[in-house]
VOGU-3710 file (C-alpha; in Angstrom, 3 decimals, decimal comma):
1> mcanpmrisa> 0,000/0,000/0,000  1,458/3,372/-1,026  1,967/6,092/1,547  -0,070/9,228/1,197  2,255/11,777/-0,528  0,430/14,655/1,172  1,212/13,202/4,599  4,874/12,746/3,663  5,091/16,355/2,432  3,443/17,636/5,595
11> klfnsseakk> 5,795/15,560/7,755  8,850/16,905/5,945  7,548/20,469/6,179  6,831/20,168/9,892  10,245/18,609/10,488  11,901/21,530/8,667  9,888/24,078/10,643  10,706/22,337/13,936  14,406/22,382/13,049  14,252/26,117/12,365
21> nmetilitgg> 12,633/26,750/15,729  15,223/24,677/17,578  18,369/26,126/16,011  19,549/29,598/16,949  21,075/32,048/14,491  23,304/34,685/16,048  23,672/37,885/14,029  26,418/40,302/14,976  25,671/43,877/13,978  22,041/42,849/13,849
31> tglvgtylcr> 20,727/46,329/14,650  22,430/47,859/11,608  20,842/48,591/8,237  21,253/45,105/6,743  20,894/43,320/10,078  17,438/44,665/10,880  16,124/43,639/7,459  17,736/40,186/7,703  16,386/39,577/11,211  12,843/40,192/10,009
41> klqdqgykvv> 13,293/37,929/6,978  14,643/35,097/9,148  11,833/35,523/11,661  9,292/35,340/8,842  10,787/31,991/7,833  10,510/30,574/11,343  14,099/30,891/12,542  15,051/31,769/16,105  17,306/34,827/15,947  19,436/36,547/18,583
51> vlsrtqseip> 21,530/39,667/18,048  24,929/40,821/19,233  25,296/44,589/18,873  27,445/47,511/20,023  24,396/49,788/20,216  21,464/49,776/22,618  18,912/49,464/19,812  16,482/46,589/20,040  14,458/44,647/17,496  10,960/43,615/18,668
61> gittyswdfd> 10,766/39,923/19,521  14,538/39,367/19,349  16,952/38,999/22,260  19,783/41,510/21,924  23,147/41,200/23,675  25,551/44,139/23,871  29,314/43,882/23,437  32,404/45,955/22,753  35,963/45,275/21,640  37,327/44,937/25,176
71> kdetakfavq> 34,505/43,398/27,234  33,527/40,227/25,449  31,957/38,088/28,166  28,536/38,803/26,674  29,839/37,550/23,337  30,758/34,249/24,962  27,264/33,849/26,429  25,590/34,629/23,093  27,906/32,448/21,006  27,641/29,285/23,093
81> naayiihlag> 24,013/28,665/22,120  24,310/29,491/18,415  24,039/26,897/15,653  24,865/29,493/12,981  26,585/32,870/13,092  26,085/35,631/10,546  28,796/38,224/11,123  27,605/41,653/9,965  29,416/43,792/12,548  31,362/46,718/11,124
91> anigdkrwta> 31,523/50,502/11,456  30,011/52,391/8,519  32,751/53,369/6,043  30,829/56,386/4,741  29,805/58,147/7,938  33,018/60,000/8,826  36,314/61,143/7,320  38,992/58,457/7,159  41,357/59,693/9,843  43,904/57,238/11,270
101> krkkiirdsr> 41,588/56,733/14,253  38,535/56,118/12,052  40,406/53,633/9,870  41,357/51,655/12,973  37,706/51,551/14,073  36,647/50,376/10,593  39,239/47,577/10,687  38,785/46,510/14,315  34,988/46,467/14,145  35,282/43,820/11,435
111> iktshmifdk> 38,532/41,956/11,980  38,983/42,072/15,747  35,378/41,026/16,320  35,872/38,056/13,962  38,866/36,909/16,024  36,911/37,409/19,271  34,114/35,142/18,055  36,600/32,549/16,806  38,349/32,470/20,183  35,044/31,806/21,953
121> ihegklklra> 34,188/28,986/19,531  37,660/27,461/19,786  38,056/27,764/23,561  34,604/26,342/24,241  34,923/23,616/21,579  31,504/24,739/20,425  29,686/23,156/17,521  28,793/25,571/14,753  27,048/24,529/11,553  28,229/27,542/9,551
131> fitasavgyy> 29,946/30,897/9,891  28,736/33,413/7,319  30,492/36,754/7,188  29,891/39,996/5,397  32,685/41,286/3,197  32,580/43,894/0,447  33,315/44,443/-3,226  35,881/46,888/-1,841  38,027/43,738/-1,772  38,860/44,520/-5,408
141> gtissekifs> 39,881/48,075/-4,521  38,517/51,573/-5,020  39,585/51,688/-8,645  37,919/52,195/-12,012  38,832/49,478/-14,483  37,507/47,855/-17,632  37,889/44,505/-15,878  34,881/42,647/-14,483  36,100/41,290/-11,151  35,301/37,764/-10,020
151> etdppnpdfl> 35,899/35,894/-6,783  39,204/34,451/-8,030  40,792/37,898/-8,416  43,292/39,009/-5,746  42,584/41,824/-3,266  43,748/45,331/-4,048  46,428/46,679/-1,681  44,564/49,948/-0,947  42,811/50,630/2,374  39,495/48,905/1,604
161> getcrqweqa> 41,107/46,036/-0,284  43,503/45,308/2,576  40,719/45,656/5,159  38,566/43,140/3,265  41,514/40,775/2,848  42,156/40,703/6,595  38,411/40,486/7,286  38,092/37,381/5,112  41,351/35,942/6,424  39,900/36,123/9,945
171> adrfeslgir> 36,820/34,242/8,704  38,991/31,534/7,150  40,090/30,524/10,653  36,611/29,032/11,152  37,151/26,846/8,089  40,277/25,470/9,798  37,976/24,099/12,541  35,881/22,289/9,943  33,123/24,914/10,099  31,542/25,711/6,749
181> tvkirtgvvl> 32,469/29,312/6,022  30,871/31,681/3,499  32,018/35,227/2,666  29,505/37,590/1,064  31,256/40,396/-0,851  28,508/42,980/-0,863  27,964/45,878/-3,238  26,089/49,124/-2,507  22,919/48,053/-0,696  19,708/49,768/-1,832
191> tsrggaleki> 16,909/50,048/0,730  13,664/51,999/0,957  14,859/53,793/4,094  18,368/54,915/4,976  21,586/53,822/3,352  23,106/54,816/0,028  19,891/55,322/-1,957  18,606/57,939/0,476  21,869/59,893/0,165  21,917/59,716/-3,634
201> lmpvkfgigs> 18,236/60,637/-3,810  18,494/63,772/-1,668  20,085/66,150/-4,250  17,969/64,589/-7,003  14,781/65,470/-5,111  15,999/69,069/-4,875  16,411/69,126/-8,655  20,219/69,172/-8,650  20,945/65,575/-9,598  24,131/65,058/-11,589
211> aigsgsqfip> 27,013/62,639/-11,992  30,004/62,671/-9,639  33,443/63,174/-11,133  33,696/61,555/-14,556  30,414/59,707/-13,983  31,871/56,669/-15,773  32,744/54,814/-12,560  30,525/51,798/-11,944  28,282/51,254/-8,929  28,001/47,551/-8,023
221> wihiddlcai> 24,603/47,557/-6,289  22,108/45,114/-4,814  18,496/45,336/-3,583  18,184/44,586/0,157  15,735/41,735/-0,526  18,246/40,018/-2,806  21,014/40,460/-0,257  18,912/38,960/2,531  17,900/36,084/0,270  21,568/35,377/-0,517
231> yikaledvsm> 22,381/35,262/3,196  19,505/32,849/3,795  20,659/30,701/0,877  24,190/30,657/2,328  22,634/29,532/5,591  20,630/26,690/4,073  22,726/25,576/1,079  25,470/23,353/2,517  27,292/23,341/-0,836  28,118/27,047/-0,473
241> rgaynaaapm> 31,656/27,725/0,782  34,136/30,537/0,222  33,566/33,967/-1,326  30,558/35,116/-3,371  29,913/38,514/-4,913  26,538/39,939/-3,890  25,825/42,476/-6,608  23,066/42,640/-9,206  23,976/41,312/-12,682  23,174/44,699/-14,261
251> hisnrdftat> 26,286/46,884/-14,471  25,597/50,607/-14,346  27,735/53,729/-14,182  27,345/56,539/-11,689  25,978/58,803/-14,453  23,372/56,294/-15,645  22,408/55,366/-12,081  21,682/58,980/-11,145  19,911/59,696/-14,449  17,668/56,630/-13,990
261> larkvkkpfw> 16,841/57,745/-10,467  16,043/61,284/-11,635  13,658/59,971/-14,306  11,969/57,739/-11,763  11,159/60,654/-9,423  10,448/63,018/-12,332  13,283/65,431/-11,575  15,874/66,979/-13,919  19,282/65,451/-14,464  22,069/67,891/-15,206
271> alsipaavik> 24,729/67,008/-17,765  27,338/69,015/-15,867  28,896/66,731/-13,257  30,240/67,611/-9,812  34,037/68,024/-10,226  36,215/65,391/-8,562  38,220/68,141/-6,830  35,094/69,312/-4,990  34,302/65,761/-3,840  37,867/65,301/-2,589
281> imfgqrsdvl> 37,686/68,517/-0,552  34,336/67,497/0,938  35,100/63,881/1,774  38,867/63,482/1,923  40,205/59,994/1,223  36,787/58,362/1,428  35,969/60,264/-1,796  37,700/57,327/-3,516  34,573/55,276/-2,882  32,471/57,871/-4,745
291> lhgsrvssqk> 34,879/58,645/-7,575  35,923/55,103/-8,442  34,169/51,817/-9,017  34,413/48,744/-11,219  32,071/46,028/-12,336  31,871/42,750/-10,401  30,552/39,431/-11,646  27,471/37,795/-10,127  28,024/34,581/-12,086  29,212/32,455/-9,164
301> imetgyrfmf> 26,177/33,092/-6,959  23,847/32,481/-9,915  25,587/29,169/-10,583  24,343/28,008/-7,163  20,817/28,346/-8,553  20,122/31,768/-7,092  17,968/34,024/-9,270  17,873/37,731/-8,568  14,463/39,184/-7,766  15,699/42,622/-8,853
311> pdlktaledl> 18,300/42,084/-11,585  18,032/45,604/-13,044  17,927/49,063/-11,509  14,558/50,050/-12,945  12,661/47,211/-11,226  14,638/47,762/-8,023  13,714/51,453/-7,900  10,084/50,718/-8,719  9,959/48,510/-5,644  11,939/50,734/-3,284
321> lk> 10,338/54,050/-4,184  6,745/52,905/-4,495
//
C-alpha cells in the first residue's frame, strides 16, 4: 500500500519548521541597516534569531546582547548557544572622514570582532554549523577598471582592499575548525529607508541631480531583498563555501544610475557633473569610494541556482520608491 504523498510532504515540512525553531542564528551587527532587514526575513521563515550589537537598539521579539571590543563576556554567552553565526558587525565606512583613528575603528569592528568570536568557539569547543560573514566588493579596490572582477581575483592593496583581505582571512580561521564558512562580498545596498539610496536621492529630489566626477565609474549595487535572500541561501545551502559577490547582474555607471533615479522621481538630471576636486575637498580619502568603481561578476552566486528578484535598476527602484 502506497503512503499518502500529502502526509509525507506535511511531515517533511513540519520537520523543517521544527528544526528552524530549535536552532539559533546569532547575528552580529544585527541592529544595523542590513541586520534589521535580515532579522525580520529570518523571523518570517521561522528561525530563532538573537543579536549581538554595540548599540542599545532593540528589534521587537529578538533577544539583543551588547558587546564591545574589550569586554567580550557577553559575546561568549551569546555564542555558546548558536548553531549558525552571521557576522555583519562593522563601522560604517561612509559616515566619517577616514582619519587614522577612524580607519582603525573600521578595521577593528570587522577583523577584531571576527577573532573574538573565533576564540570563543575554539576555547569552548563549540559546535557551529556555519559561519557566514559579510565582506565587500571593496576587496577589489577603489579603482575604475575595464575589468569585471570575479571571486578568483586578488585583493587590491589599498585601504578597503587590505581591510577586506584581513576580514576574510579572519573568517577563514573558522574553516580550519571544519566549520563551513561563506564570505559575502557585498555591493552598494539599496533600501527603501536609509543607506546609500537615500543619500543619492536627496540632491535629485531638490532638482540638482548630476554625476560625480567623470560619472563613468561603476556602482556595483544590490536590492536589500536580494542580499537577505543570498544570506539565507548561504545559511541553508550546505554546498556554499568561500567567497561570493553579492551584486546585481546589471552593471551601471554613476551617471546612468543617477539619471535613472532622476527619471523615476520626475526630476531633472544635469549634464554638468560635480568636479572630482570638490568631492575630494568634501570627503577626503573616502571620496575614492564615490569617484571610483568597477564592475563585479554575479556569475558564481547564480551558478548556485540563485535568481535575482531585482536584476536591473529600474525594477529595483520601482519597488523601493513605491
